[in-house]
N, C-alpha and C positions, 0 to 999 in steps of 0.2 A: 451651258451644262457639260457638254461635248468637250470642249477645252479643257475643263475639268475633270471630266471622267479620266484626259489622255495622260495628265499631269498625276494623277493618282495610280494608272495604271504603270506610268514608269518610274515612279516615283517606290513600287513595290517590287519590280522587277530589280530595280538598282539595291533595294535593301536587302534581296535573295541572292545576290550573285557578288556582291561588296566584297563578303569574306575573301570569295576566289579570285579578286582581282587584285594588280597592282594598282598604286598610287596611280600612274600614267594611266593605265587603264579608265581606270573610276572619271579622270579628268575628261578625257576623250570621251566617255561615254555622256557625261555632263553636256558638253558641250554637242554636241551631235542631238543628242535630245531638246536642249535649247531650240537648235536651229530648226528642226525636226516642226517645235511647237509651232516658232514664231515665224518660220517664213516658206515652209513647204504647204502645199495645195493640201485641203482637203482630203482631196483621195488619196495623193501619196501620203497621208497619217497614218489614214484608213490601213493601206499595205503595209508600211510601220509596224504598227499596233497587231497585227497578224502575223509577224516574222514574213512577210512577203515581199520579194524582190519586182522590180517593176524597171524593164527598159527606159532608162531617161533619169533615171535618179541617181542624185548625186555621192559621192564617198561618206561626207557626213548620214545621209540618210539611209545607205546601203549599211553603214556601221549600226545605226538605232536600229533597223529591222535586225540584225544578225545578231545584234548584243556581244560579241564577241572581233576582237581583232585579227586578223590575217595572219597566218600561218608564217608565210612568207612574201613577199613582192616582188617581181620583176618589172623592170621599167623600162621603155624602149621610146628615144628621142629622135624625130625626123623631120623632114620639110613640113609633112602629115600636122606635126606638134606631136604631145605624149602619149602614147599607146601605155598602159601597167594592167599588170594580172596579179588578180589578188589569190593566193591561193589558202584555202580554208580546210584542215584535216579534222574530223569529229570522231577520228576512234576507229570509224567504219568506212567510211567515204572521203575523196579529195572533193573538194569545191574549186571551180576554177571562175574567177569573173573577172571579166573585162573591160576595161574604160578607155576611153576616147577622150582626151582632153577632160577631163573630170568626169564624166557622165558614162553610165551603166550601159554597155554596146550588149551584150549575150554573156551565157553563162553556161557551164554544163560539170557535169558530174561524172566519175569515176569510182567503182567498189573495188575495194583492195581486195586480194585471195591471198 
């Protein structure tokens, strides 16, 4: 029953925002939603449904939770692996998400004046 409710919620969200998204964004969102439904833990799924971030999420889980693509991505490669900074902008705030080797490690927010 919970799995069915999750699918219905995601389908409704997709229908609402589909008119504002490109085909590429729609495909990424569908891939993210399928991944979360099939492979994420129940705890992560609950956070995704509420649009919340949790340290340790992978990029598909983050995308499913935020329901938008990053405004910009900065990537650094070194001996330690890959460090990525995803930048989101909602018209008022900038959100910076930090990933180490595909997993969310931290985030910060700044308000533009």
